[in-house]
ZAKOLSE-891868 format. One record per residue: residue number from 1; residue in three letters; y, x, z of N, C-alpha, C in turn. Coordinates in steps of 0.02 Angstrom, whole numbers, plus 50000, padded with zeros to 5 digits. Layout:
[NUM; "ALA"; [Y; X; Z]; [Y; X; Z]; [Y; X; Z]],
...
***
This chain:
[1; "UNK"; [52423; 54189; 50429]; [52465; 54123; 50451]; [52491; 54106; 50389]],
[2; "UNK"; [52462; 54045; 50356]; [52484; 54017; 50309]; [52539; 53967; 50321]],
[3; "UNK"; [52591; 53956; 50297]; [52638; 53920; 50305]; [52626; 53839; 50284]],
[4; "UNK"; [52567; 53834; 50239]; [52552; 53773; 50235]; [52506; 53744; 50274]],
[5; "UNK"; [52463; 53784; 50311]; [52410; 53766; 50378]; [52478; 53732; 50429]],
[6; "UNK"; [52527; 53774; 50446]; [52566; 53742; 50481]; [52595; 53686; 50463]],
[7; "UNK"; [52617; 53680; 50413]; [52656; 53612; 50382]; [52598; 53549; 50389]],
[8; "UNK"; [52545; 53550; 50376]; [52488; 53514; 50360]; [52477; 53476; 50446]],
[9; "UNK"; [52482; 53544; 50493]; [52472; 53510; 50575]; [52521; 53478; 50589]],
[10; "UNK"; [52589; 53515; 50572]; [52660; 53459; 50588]; [52649; 53380; 50582]],
[11; "UNK"; [52620; 53381; 50514]; [52637; 53311; 50485]; [52566; 53276; 50532]],
[12; "UNK"; [52525; 53295; 50545]; [52464; 53270; 50580]; [52492; 53263; 50641]],
[13; "UNK"; [52544; 53304; 50671]; [52563; 53309; 50734]; [52616; 53230; 50752]],
[14; "UNK"; [52640; 53242; 50685]; [52706; 53180; 50692]; [52681; 53106; 50701]],
[15; "UNK"; [52610; 53096; 50654]; [52577; 53061; 50650]; [52543; 53026; 50730]],
[16; "UNK"; [52520; 53084; 50759]; [52483; 53086; 50832]; [52541; 53054; 50873]],
[17; "UNK"; [52602; 53074; 50867]; [52653; 53065; 50913]; [52675; 52993; 50898]],
[18; "UNK"; [52680; 52963; 50832]; [52697; 52898; 50822]; [52647; 52855; 50843]],
[19; "UNK"; [52581; 52877; 50846]; [52520; 52830; 50874]; [52541; 52821; 50940]],
[20; "UNK"; [52539; 52869; 50980]; [52542; 52874; 51044]; [52602; 52835; 51075]],
[21; "UNK"; [52656; 52850; 51032]; [52712; 52807; 51060]; [52711; 52736; 51063]],
[22; "UNK"; [52668; 52718; 51015]; [52654; 52631; 51017]; [52618; 52622; 51088]],
[23; "UNK"; [52588; 52682; 51109]; [52538; 52650; 51169]; [52596; 52644; 51231]],
[24; "UNK"; [52633; 52691; 51219]; [52676; 52701; 51286]; [52733; 52644; 51283]],
[25; "UNK"; [52759; 52614; 51233]; [52807; 52550; 51223]; [52780; 52482; 51244]],
[26; "UNK"; [52701; 52485; 51215]; [52655; 52439; 51227]; [52655; 52418; 51314]],
[27; "UNK"; [52637; 52467; 51343]; [52618; 52470; 51421]; [52699; 52468; 51451]],
[28; "UNK"; [52757; 52500; 51422]; [52831; 52496; 51455]; [52838; 52428; 51445]],
[29; "UNK"; [52831; 52385; 51403]; [52856; 52322; 51400]; [52809; 52270; 51454]],
[30; "UNK"; [52744; 52287; 51479]; [52708; 52252; 51515]; [52709; 52287; 51583]],
[31; "UNK"; [52742; 52322; 51615]; [52740; 52349; 51675]; [52731; 52296; 51728]],
[32; "UNK"; [52762; 52230; 51729]; [52769; 52203; 51792]; [52720; 52153; 51796]],
[33; "UNK"; [52659; 52161; 51740]; [52596; 52122; 51730]; [52543; 52168; 51754]],
[34; "UNK"; [52542; 52219; 51756]; [52518; 52286; 51780]; [52479; 52281; 51850]],
[35; "UNK"; [52415; 52288; 51878]; [52411; 52286; 51941]; [52410; 52369; 51968]],
[36; "UNK"; [52422; 52376; 52024]; [52420; 52432; 52047]; [52369; 52452; 52099]],
[37; "UNK"; [52317; 52489; 52087]; [52266; 52515; 52134]; [52295; 52555; 52188]],
[38; "UNK"; [52251; 52529; 52249]; [52268; 52571; 52321]; [52337; 52587; 52323]],
[39; "UNK"; [52368; 52521; 52302]; [52462; 52530; 52332]; [52482; 52600; 52312]],
[40; "UNK"; [52454; 52625; 52245]; [52495; 52680; 52227]; [52505; 52677; 52162]],
[41; "UNK"; [52580; 52676; 52131]; [52609; 52654; 52090]; [52584; 52710; 52034]],
[42; "UNK"; [52581; 52767; 52045]; [52575; 52813; 52004]; [52488; 52822; 51974]],
[43; "UNK"; [52462; 52772; 51988]; [52387; 52764; 51973]; [52382; 52738; 51909]],
[44; "UNK"; [52425; 52686; 51901]; [52443; 52656; 51850]; [52473; 52693; 51783]],
[45; "UNK"; [52514; 52730; 51785]; [52560; 52775; 51731]; [52507; 52823; 51713]],
[46; "UNK"; [52470; 52858; 51763]; [52423; 52903; 51760]; [52379; 52892; 51690]],
[47; "UNK"; [52363; 52829; 51706]; [52323; 52800; 51647]; [52353; 52798; 51574]],
[48; "UNK"; [52420; 52775; 51586]; [52456; 52773; 51522]; [52466; 52845; 51487]],
[49; "UNK"; [52463; 52885; 51530]; [52474; 52951; 51530]; [52402; 52985; 51474]],
[50; "UNK"; [52344; 52968; 51518]; [52297; 52986; 51494]; [52285; 52942; 51417]],
[51; "UNK"; [52296; 52884; 51416]; [52290; 52855; 51352]; [52341; 52873; 51292]],
[52; "UNK"; [52386; 52896; 51310]; [52436; 52939; 51250]; [52374; 52993; 51241]],
[53; "UNK"; [52375; 53026; 51281]; [52336; 53107; 51268]; [52264; 53098; 51233]],
[54; "UNK"; [52237; 53044; 51250]; [52180; 53023; 51216]; [52195; 52997; 51140]],
[55; "UNK"; [52242; 52974; 51137]; [52260; 52948; 51057]; [52286; 53006; 51011]],
[56; "UNK"; [52329; 53062; 51047]; [52351; 53117; 51019]; [52288; 53169; 50991]],
[57; "UNK"; [52238; 53163; 51051]; [52192; 53207; 51023]; [52135; 53180; 50979]],
[58; "UNK"; [52118; 53097; 50985]; [52073; 53085; 50936]; [52107; 53089; 50855]],
[59; "UNK"; [52180; 53084; 50855]; [52218; 53094; 50779]; [52208; 53169; 50767]],
[60; "UNK"; [52222; 53227; 50813]; [52216; 53295; 50777]; [52150; 53301; 50765]],
[61; "UNK"; [52093; 53292; 50811]; [52007; 53304; 50793]; [51986; 53278; 50744]],
[62; "UNK"; [52026; 53220; 50716]; [51997; 53192; 50648]; [51992; 53243; 50595]],
[63; "UNK"; [52055; 53286; 50591]; [52093; 53342; 50536]; [52060; 53397; 50545]],
[64; "UNK"; [52086; 53432; 50630]; [52073; 53482; 50621]; [52006; 53515; 50696]],
[65; "UNK"; [51949; 53485; 50678]; [51919; 53490; 50742]; [51892; 53562; 50760]],
[66; "UNK"; [51927; 53602; 50723]; [51907; 53679; 50736]; [51953; 53704; 50800]],
[67; "UNK"; [52010; 53672; 50806]; [52063; 53704; 50836]; [52067; 53679; 50923]],
[68; "UNK"; [52102; 53712; 50947]; [52089; 53726; 51018]; [52153; 53669; 51036]],
[69; "UNK"; [52138; 53660; 51116]; [52176; 53587; 51134]; [52185; 53593; 51217]],
[70; "UNK"; [52261; 53583; 51229]; [52266; 53603; 51302]; [52325; 53525; 51316]],
[71; "UNK"; [52286; 53496; 51346]; [52339; 53432; 51369]; [52366; 53445; 51436]],
[72; "UNK"; [52408; 53406; 51466]; [52418; 53413; 51539]; [52366; 53368; 51565]],
[73; "UNK"; [52346; 53315; 51551]; [52301; 53273; 51575]; [52219; 53293; 51587]],
[74; "UNK"; [52202; 53317; 51517]; [52133; 53338; 51503]; [52110; 53405; 51504]],
[75; "UNK"; [52180; 53440; 51503]; [52151; 53531; 51527]; [52149; 53543; 51460]],
[76; "UNK"; [52103; 53599; 51463]; [52106; 53648; 51395]; [52014; 53622; 51354]],
[77; "UNK"; [52027; 53606; 51295]; [51972; 53618; 51268]; [51959; 53658; 51208]],
[78; "UNK"; [51912; 53708; 51225]; [51917; 53768; 51181]; [51870; 53761; 51127]],
[79; "UNK"; [51894; 53770; 51068]; [51837; 53785; 51005]; [51853; 53870; 50967]],
[80; "UNK"; [51832; 53894; 50917]; [51832; 53935; 50889]; [51907; 53947; 50840]],
[81; "UNK"; [51941; 53898; 50821]; [51994; 53903; 50790]; [52055; 53952; 50804]],
[82; "UNK"; [52095; 53982; 50784]; [52170; 54028; 50794]; [52224; 53975; 50810]],
[83; "UNK"; [52222; 53896; 50793]; [52266; 53853; 50808]; [52270; 53825; 50880]],
[84; "UNK"; [52308; 53823; 50917]; [52289; 53782; 50981]; [52352; 53732; 50993]],
[85; "UNK"; [52329; 53658; 51009]; [52398; 53616; 51007]; [52411; 53600; 51104]],
[86; "UNK"; [52464; 53596; 51114]; [52487; 53607; 51194]; [52532; 53540; 51186]],
[87; "UNK"; [52511; 53500; 51228]; [52526; 53417; 51235]; [52546; 53389; 51305]],
[88; "UNK"; [52599; 53381; 51301]; [52622; 53325; 51350]; [52613; 53258; 51338]],
[89; "UNK"; [52582; 53206; 51359]; [52586; 53156; 51320]; [52633; 53107; 51346]],
[90; "UNK"; [52676; 53122; 51398]; [52730; 53076; 51422]; [52752; 53122; 51477]],
[91; "UNK"; [52813; 53149; 51435]; [52856; 53199; 51468]; [52922; 53153; 51503]],
[92; "UNK"; [52946; 53148; 51565]; [52985; 53104; 51600]; [52952; 53034; 51629]],
[93; "UNK"; [52893; 53039; 51669]; [52867; 52988; 51691]; [52893; 52958; 51733]],
[94; "UNK"; [52940; 52959; 51780]; [52976; 52941; 51822]; [53020; 52906; 51771]],
[95; "UNK"; [53057; 52934; 51735]; [53113; 52880; 51692]; [53077; 52818; 51662]],
[96; "UNK"; [53019; 52835; 51645]; [52970; 52780; 51604]; [52952; 52731; 51648]],
[97; "UNK"; [52937; 52736; 51710]; [52905; 52697; 51773]; [52972; 52649; 51790]],
[98; "UNK"; [53040; 52675; 51781]; [53091; 52647; 51803]; [53138; 52609; 51732]],
[99; "UNK"; [53102; 52612; 51690]; [53133; 52584; 51619]; [53194; 52621; 51604]],
[100; "UNK"; [53196; 52671; 51639]; [53261; 52723; 51598]; [53228; 52754; 51528]],
[101; "UNK"; [53257; 52748; 51487]; [53239; 52768; 51404]; [53229; 52840; 51381]],
[102; "UNK"; [53237; 52879; 51442]; [53241; 52958; 51419]; [53166; 52989; 51444]],
[103; "UNK"; [53138; 52973; 51403]; [53058; 53010; 51415]; [53038; 53021; 51328]],
[104; "UNK"; [52978; 53065; 51327]; [52951; 53082; 51258]; [52885; 53110; 51251]],
[105; "UNK"; [52850; 53111; 51197]; [52791; 53140; 51193]; [52811; 53228; 51171]],
[106; "UNK"; [52774; 53249; 51197]; [52796; 53335; 51159]; [52730; 53365; 51139]],
[107; "UNK"; [52746; 53398; 51086]; [52677; 53432; 51055]; [52694; 53494; 51027]],
[108; "UNK"; [52673; 53567; 51066]; [52667; 53610; 51024]; [52611; 53631; 50992]],
[109; "UNK"; [52616; 53686; 50936]; [52565; 53711; 50909]; [52569; 53782; 50894]],
[110; "UNK"; [52527; 53822; 50935]; [52532; 53888; 50917]; [52475; 53898; 50872]],
[111; "UNK"; [52489; 53978; 50844]; [52434; 54018; 50817]; [52437; 54079; 50836]],
[112; "UNK"; [52361; 54075; 50881]; [52365; 54128; 50925]; [52417; 54131; 50973]],
[113; "UNK"; [52463; 54170; 50984]; [52511; 54171; 51053]; [52581; 54145; 51023]],
[114; "UNK"; [52598; 54126; 50967]; [52661; 54112; 50932]; [52673; 54036; 50929]],
[115; "UNK"; [52709; 54011; 50953]; [52718; 53942; 50937]; [52755; 53920; 50872]],
[116; "UNK"; [52723; 53888; 50828]; [52734; 53886; 50763]; [52766; 53822; 50737]],
[117; "UNK"; [52756; 53764; 50773]; [52769; 53696; 50776]; [52806; 53675; 50835]],
[118; "UNK"; [52859; 53633; 50828]; [52861; 53584; 50899]; [52880; 53516; 50867]],
[119; "UNK"; [52851; 53472; 50902]; [52860; 53390; 50893]; [52880; 53351; 50943]],
[120; "UNK"; [52943; 53331; 50974]; [52963; 53285; 51024]; [52979; 53226; 50990]],
[121; "UNK"; [52946; 53175; 51026]; [52958; 53102; 51003]; [52973; 53055; 51068]],
[122; "UNK"; [53050; 53021; 51055]; [53076; 52977; 51091]; [53041; 52911; 51084]],
[123; "UNK"; [53001; 52887; 51083]; [52957; 52814; 51061]; [53009; 52760; 51075]],
[124; "UNK"; [53053; 52774; 51130]; [53095; 52691; 51134]; [53155; 52707; 51077]],
[125; "UNK"; [53182; 52759; 51064]; [53231; 52760; 51028]; [53208; 52772; 50940]],
[126; "UNK"; [53147; 52781; 50927]; [53126; 52808; 50878]; [53157; 52865; 50839]],
[127; "UNK"; [53146; 52914; 50884]; [53201; 52993; 50874]; [53129; 53027; 50866]],
[128; "UNK"; [53130; 53060; 50800]; [53077; 53107; 50812]; [53106; 53180; 50782]],
[129; "UNK"; [53107; 53226; 50832]; [53130; 53290; 50833]; [53067; 53347; 50797]],
[130; "UNK"; [53097; 53373; 50764]; [53029; 53420; 50724]; [53041; 53493; 50709]],
[131; "UNK"; [53012; 53540; 50728]; [53026; 53587; 50686]; [52962; 53634; 50674]],
[132; "UNK"; [52969; 53688; 50633]; [52911; 53732; 50610]; [52949; 53813; 50616]],
[133; "UNK"; [52930; 53852; 50621]; [52951; 53925; 50632]; [52972; 53951; 50564]],
[134; "UNK"; [53037; 53979; 50558]; [53068; 53995; 50508]; [53088; 53946; 50454]],
[135; "UNK"; [53084; 53882; 50475]; [53099; 53811; 50438]; [53157; 53767; 50449]],
[136; "UNK"; [53185; 53792; 50518]; [53237; 53731; 50533]; [53220; 53683; 50585]],
[137; "UNK"; [53252; 53647; 50601]; [53245; 53596; 50653]; [53276; 53523; 50629]],
[138; "UNK"; [53238; 53467; 50643]; [53261; 53398; 50619]; [53259; 53354; 50666]],
[139; "UNK"; [53290; 53304; 50653]; [53290; 53238; 50680]; [53290; 53186; 50633]],
[140; "UNK"; [53223; 53153; 50630]; [53205; 53112; 50588]; [53235; 53123; 50500]],
[141; "UNK"; [53219; 53184; 50481]; [53234; 53200; 50419]; [53301; 53249; 50438]],
[142; "UNK"; [53348; 53232; 50460]; [53418; 53263; 50466]; [53409; 53339; 50509]],
[143; "UNK"; [53445; 53369; 50475]; [53450; 53447; 50508]; [53497; 53446; 50575]],
[144; "UNK"; [53469; 53493; 50605]; [53508; 53502; 50681]; [53525; 53569; 50672]],
[145; "UNK"; [53589; 53562; 50714]; [53620; 53622; 50740]; [53648; 53608; 50800]],
[146; "UNK"; [53650; 53675; 50842]; [53681; 53670; 50901]; [53761; 53671; 50912]],
[147; "UNK"; [53772; 53642; 50965]; [53856; 53652; 50979]; [53873; 53719; 50955]],
[148; "UNK"; [53950; 53731; 50932]; [53986; 53789; 50915]; [54024; 53803; 50983]],
[149; "UNK"; [54028; 53755; 51044]; [54058; 53791; 51093]; [54040; 53853; 51127]],
[150; "UNK"; [54095; 53896; 51144]; [54077; 53955; 51158]; [54106; 53981; 51220]],
[151; "UNK"; [54132; 53911; 51256]; [54142; 53935; 51335]; [54115; 53884; 51387]],
[152; "UNK"; [54081; 53913; 51427]; [54065; 53887; 51493]; [54093; 53827; 51519]],
[153; "UNK"; [54169; 53826; 51533]; [54204; 53787; 51560]; [54207; 53709; 51525]],
[154; "UNK"; [54191; 53724; 51451]; [54186; 53654; 51400]; [54129; 53643; 51400]],
[155; "UNK"; [54068; 53670; 51438]; [53988; 53641; 51426]; [53971; 53605; 51443]],
[156; "UNK"; [53924; 53568; 51440]; [53873; 53518; 51484]; [53805; 53557; 51477]],
[157; "UNK"; [53781; 53553; 51561]; [53734; 53596; 51555]; [53659; 53551; 51585]],
[158; "UNK"; [53602; 53559; 51568]; [53570; 53539; 51609]; [53498; 53567; 51643]],
[159; "UNK"; [53496; 53540; 51703]; [53445; 53590; 51745]; [53392; 53534; 51750]],
[160; "UNK"; [53333; 53590; 51712]; [53274; 53570; 51724]; [53221; 53596; 51776]],
[161; "UNK"; [53228; 53562; 51830]; [53193; 53582; 51883]; [53136; 53545; 51910]],
[162; "UNK"; [53085; 53576; 51959]; [53030; 53537; 51970]; [53044; 53492; 52015]],
[163; "UNK"; [52999; 53464; 52036]; [53002; 53417; 52111]; [53000; 53445; 52181]],
[164; "UNK"; [52970; 53499; 52177]; [52955; 53547; 52222]; [52998; 53612; 52219]],
[165; "UNK"; [53038; 53625; 52260]; [53082; 53690; 52240]; [53074; 53752; 52276]],
[166; "UNK"; [53049; 53803; 52272]; [53055; 53866; 52303]; [53106; 53903; 52292]],
[167; "UNK"; [53120; 53940; 52336]; [53184; 53987; 52325]; [53257; 53939; 52320]],
[168; "UNK"; [53238; 53896; 52362]; [53298; 53835; 52380]; [53357; 53884; 52381]],
[169; "UNK"; [53383; 53928; 52427]; [53444; 53961; 52410]; [53470; 53984; 52347]],
[170; "UNK"; [53431; 54020; 52318]; [53455; 54045; 52247]; [53467; 53969; 52206]],
[171; "UNK"; [53432; 53911; 52211]; [53425; 53878; 52157]; [53502; 53832; 52175]],
[172; "UNK"; [53503; 53818; 52241]; [53556; 53777; 52257]; [53626; 53824; 52254]],
[173; "UNK"; [53631; 53867; 52263]; [53696; 53911; 52251]; [53700; 53924; 52169]],
[174; "UNK"; [53654; 53930; 52123]; [53666; 53941; 52064]; [53685; 53876; 52050]],
[175; "UNK"; [53658; 53808; 52056]; [53688; 53738; 52043]; [53754; 53734; 52068]],
[176; "UNK"; [53766; 53740; 52112]; [53856; 53735; 52133]; [53881; 53788; 52097]],
[177; "UNK"; [53867; 53838; 52093]; [53906; 53905; 52042]; [53934; 53875; 51965]],
[178; "UNK"; [53844; 53834; 51926]; [53875; 53813; 51874]; [53898; 53755; 51874]],
[179; "UNK"; [53911; 53710; 51919]; [53937; 53643; 51899]; [54003; 53663; 51923]],
[180; "UNK"; [54020; 53707; 51963]; [54081; 53712; 51978]; [54123; 53739; 51913]],
[181; "UNK"; [54103; 53786; 51888]; [54135; 53828; 51828]; [54111; 53794; 51742]],
[182; "UNK"; [54094; 53719; 51743]; [54053; 53696; 51690]; [54076; 53611; 51675]],
[183; "UNK"; [54088; 53578; 51633]; [54088; 53516; 51623]; [54033; 53462; 51670]],
[184; "UNK"; [53986; 53517; 51700]; [53949; 53473; 51739]; [53872; 53493; 51730]],
[185; "UNK"; [53834; 53482; 51790]; [53762; 53496; 51769]; [53724; 53425; 51784]],
[186; "UNK"; [53673; 53415; 51744]; [53627; 53346; 51736]; [53568; 53375; 51752]],
[187; "UNK"; [53531; 53315; 51768]; [53453; 53317; 51784]; [53431; 53255; 51753]],
[188; "UNK"; [53401; 53265; 51690]; [53384; 53202; 51645]; [53325; 53176; 51678]],
[189; "UNK"; [53275; 53220; 51695]; [53203; 53203; 51705]; [53160; 53195; 51653]],
[190; "UNK"; [53185; 53233; 51602]; [53132; 53247; 51537]; [53157; 53323; 51510]],
[191; "UNK"; [53116; 53386; 51519]; [53139; 53441; 51492]; [53126; 53442; 51402]],
[192; "UNK"; [53084; 53408; 51382]; [53076; 53395; 51321]; [53138; 53367; 51286]],
[193; "UNK"; [53166; 53312; 51316]; [53222; 53280; 51292]; [53282; 53323; 51311]],
[194; "UNK"; [53289; 53366; 51359]; [53339; 53409; 51363]; [53350; 53464; 51315]],
[195; "UNK"; [53293; 53481; 51297]; [53291; 53526; 51239]; [53328; 53494; 51176]],
[196; "UNK"; [53298; 53428; 51145]; [53316; 53381; 51100]; [53400; 53386; 51089]],
[197; "UNK"; [53422; 53372; 51175]; [53494; 53377; 51157]; [53518; 53419; 51153]],
[198; "UNK"; [53484; 53491; 51167]; [53527; 53554; 51165]; [53525; 53558; 51083]],
[199; "UNK"; [53476; 53546; 51060]; [53456; 53564; 50991]; [53513; 53535; 50943]],
[200; "UNK"; [53518; 53480; 50976]; [53578; 53421; 50925]; [53646; 53431; 50941]],
[201; "UNK"; [53662; 53476; 50985]; [53734; 53513; 50989]; [53749; 53446; 51057]],
[202; "UNK"; [53721; 53403; 51086]; [53746; 53364; 51139]; [53766; 53384; 51198]],
[203; "UNK"; [53728; 53455; 51225]; [53734; 53479; 51270]; [53735; 53566; 51248]],
[204; "UNK"; [53761; 53598; 51304]; [53766; 53675; 51269]; [53707; 53725; 51314]],
[205; "UNK"; [53659; 53693; 51367]; [53639; 53746; 51401]; [53575; 53704; 51447]],
[206; "UNK"; [53514; 53745; 51456]; [53476; 53720; 51523]; [53449; 53772; 51542]],
[207; "UNK"; [53452; 53758; 51622]; [53438; 53811; 51664]; [53368; 53776; 51698]],
[208; "UNK"; [53324; 53824; 51697]; [53267; 53790; 51710]; [53217; 53834; 51751]],
[209; "UNK"; [53172; 53807; 51794]; [53126; 53849; 51843]; [53063; 53824; 51853]],
[210; "UNK"; [53001; 53861; 51835]; [52935; 53843; 51853]; [52915; 53796; 51816]],
[211; "UNK"; [52941; 53798; 51744]; [52921; 53728; 51696]; [52853; 53752; 51671]],
[212; "UNK"; [52812; 53700; 51661]; [52742; 53718; 51627]; [52763; 53719; 51554]],
[213; "UNK"; [52703; 53763; 51513]; [52706; 53775; 51440]; [52733; 53703; 51402]],
[214; "UNK"; [52678; 53651; 51430]; [52683; 53576; 51382]; [52763; 53558; 51394]],
[215; "UNK"; [52793; 53584; 51460]; [52841; 53534; 51464]; [52911; 53577; 51405]],
[216; "UNK"; [52884; 53631; 51389]; [52950; 53668; 51361]; [52937; 53711; 51280]],
[217; "UNK"; [52860; 53710; 51285]; [52853; 53748; 51213]; [52896; 53725; 51146]],
[218; "UNK"; [52859; 53656; 51144]; [52904; 53614; 51085]; [52980; 53627; 51084]],
[219; "UNK"; [53000; 53629; 51138]; [53059; 53605; 51143]; [53113; 53685; 51124]],
[220; "UNK"; [53087; 53729; 51172]; [53114; 53810; 51142]; [53100; 53825; 51075]],
[221; "UNK"; [53051; 53809; 51032]; [53052; 53829; 50970]; [53108; 53783; 50938]],
[222; "UNK"; [53104; 53709; 50948]; [53161; 53674; 50917]; [53216; 53686; 50912]],
[223; "UNK"; [53232; 53723; 50984]; [53299; 53750; 50997]; [53314; 53805; 50959]],
[224; "UNK"; [53264; 53839; 50944]; [53271; 53927; 50911]; [53288; 53909; 50834]],
[225; "UNK"; [53253; 53841; 50809]; [53246; 53842; 50747]; [53324; 53805; 50729]],
[226; "UNK"; [53368; 53779; 50785]; [53435; 53757; 50779]; [53502; 53796; 50770]],
[227; "UNK"; [53477; 53855; 50798]; [53519; 53910; 50813]; [53523; 53924; 50889]],
[228; "UNK"; [53480; 53913; 50932]; [53487; 53929; 50998]; [53450; 53965; 51022]],
[229; "UNK"; [53454; 53991; 51082]; [53418; 54056; 51123]; [53391; 54027; 51183]],
[230; "UNK"; [53329; 54065; 51213]; [53289; 54058; 51254]; [53285; 54115; 51293]],
[231; "UNK"; [53290; 54131; 51363]; [53284; 54211; 51397]; [53260; 54185; 51465]],
[232; "UNK"; [53234; 54257; 51487]; [53223; 54256; 51557]; [53306; 54264; 51580]],
[233; "UNK"; [53306; 54263; 51673]; [53371; 54294; 51683]; [53403; 54351; 51674]],
[234; "UNK"; [53342; 54407; 51655]; [53356; 54463; 51624]; [53375; 54471; 51557]],
[235; "UNK"; [53392; 54425; 51515]; [53388; 54404; 51440]; [53340; 54439; 51427]],
[236; "UNK"; [53276; 54433; 51448]; [53217; 54466; 51407]; [53183; 54409; 51359]],
[237; "UNK"; [53135; 54411; 51340]; [53090; 54352; 51311]; [53062; 54314; 51356]],
[238; "UNK"; [53058; 54244; 51343]; [53035; 54203; 51404]; [52967; 54203; 51390]],
[239; "UNK"; [52916; 54210; 51449]; [52842; 54195; 51454]; [52804; 54134; 51472]],
[240; "UNK"; [52854; 54082; 51488]; [52832; 54020; 51518]; [52822; 54038; 51592]],
[241; "UNK"; [52861; 54076; 51618]; [52850; 54083; 51694]; [52910; 54093; 51724]],
[242; "UNK"; [52924; 54060; 51789]; [52990; 54080; 51830]; [53047; 54041; 51798]],
[243; "UNK"; [53093; 54081; 51803]; [53168; 54066; 51770]; [53172; 54065; 51711]],
[244; "UNK"; [53205; 54014; 51671]; [53213; 53998; 51606]; [53292; 54005; 51604]],
[245; "UNK"; [53334; 54023; 51548]; [53389; 54009; 51517]; [53403; 53990; 51441]],
[246; "UNK"; [53413; 53934; 51440]; [53425; 53915; 51365]; [53480; 53894; 51347]],
[247; "UNK"; [53515; 53908; 51283]; [53586; 53894; 51271]; [53597; 53874; 51190]],
[248; "UNK"; [53665; 53875; 51163]; [53664; 53863; 51111]; [53686; 53928; 51068]],
[249; "UNK"; [53682; 53987; 51130]; [53689; 54051; 51104]; [53755; 54080; 51119]],
[250; "UNK"; [53815; 54047; 51115]; [53861; 54050; 51116]; [53888; 54074; 51186]],
[251; "UNK"; [53867; 54026; 51245]; [53878; 54032; 51313]; [53813; 54078; 51351]],
[252; "UNK"; [53772; 54097; 51312]; [53716; 54116; 51343]; [53734; 54173; 51399]],
[253; "UNK"; [53782; 54215; 51382]; [53789; 54281; 51423]; [53837; 54248; 51491]],
[254; "UNK"; [53865; 54204; 51486]; [53910; 54180; 51517]; [53867; 54129; 51588]],
[255; "UNK"; [53822; 54094; 51555]; [53768; 54071; 51586]; [53740; 54104; 51621]],
[256; "UNK"; [53720; 54165; 51603]; [53675; 54222; 51623]; [53717; 54239; 51703]],
[257; "UNK"; [53779; 54235; 51684]; [53812; 54267; 51759]; [53820; 54244; 51793]],
[258; "UNK"; [53809; 54149; 51789]; [53819; 54115; 51850]; [53749; 54135; 51876]],
[259; "UNK"; [53715; 54147; 51870]; [53642; 54153; 51901]; [53612; 54209; 51927]],
[260; "UNK"; [53640; 54269; 51887]; [53609; 54328; 51910]; [53657; 54364; 51967]],
***
């Protein structure tokens, strides 16, 4: 795995995210003028997701036609290369459709089974978050660092939970416990943006359940490169399944105690 190859892909990923972001903003400003098919509002915005993903794929494939591709909308496209792109073309669809500017494009680049680069782009704010393995995390060129807060009682936590929740008893009890012992628990509607805020030092932790790989892969690397940590509830390596805990590292054990 050559760092030069990773860097080249990250630069193309940034370009792809900016290009797809223009599509999101174009349609965001024209929401009222779009027609809703079959009286299902989701139909419109699924098209926007798909257009964004196609734009990303088109940009990537021009330079790296042998790479693999896994998009939330189009699924998996297998090729013979060792690199794989994992894409969420619009993370935070509900926010987007309601005009709330907390949504993003998330692009994770894997070499075999290791995530080596992550890109998160909030097109509304023109905030480009990016990181590559062992090279730091950045926002529009400025280096990112996690918060140094070391007490849960002074920390702000984000809950990254799915629309449909199983294990409701565990989830709600944990939610209440964390909420009572911290500055509060937010649910912002975009896992990728939650990781951007955590890596930027704006919040101190994320508690997630059943997140998809395209939701969190880029963010987990961004956080790691900013000095943070992600684990399972048993403080083991997270494998994109079930529960996850991410933090600035300083409150990690205390946060785990709230859930275990």
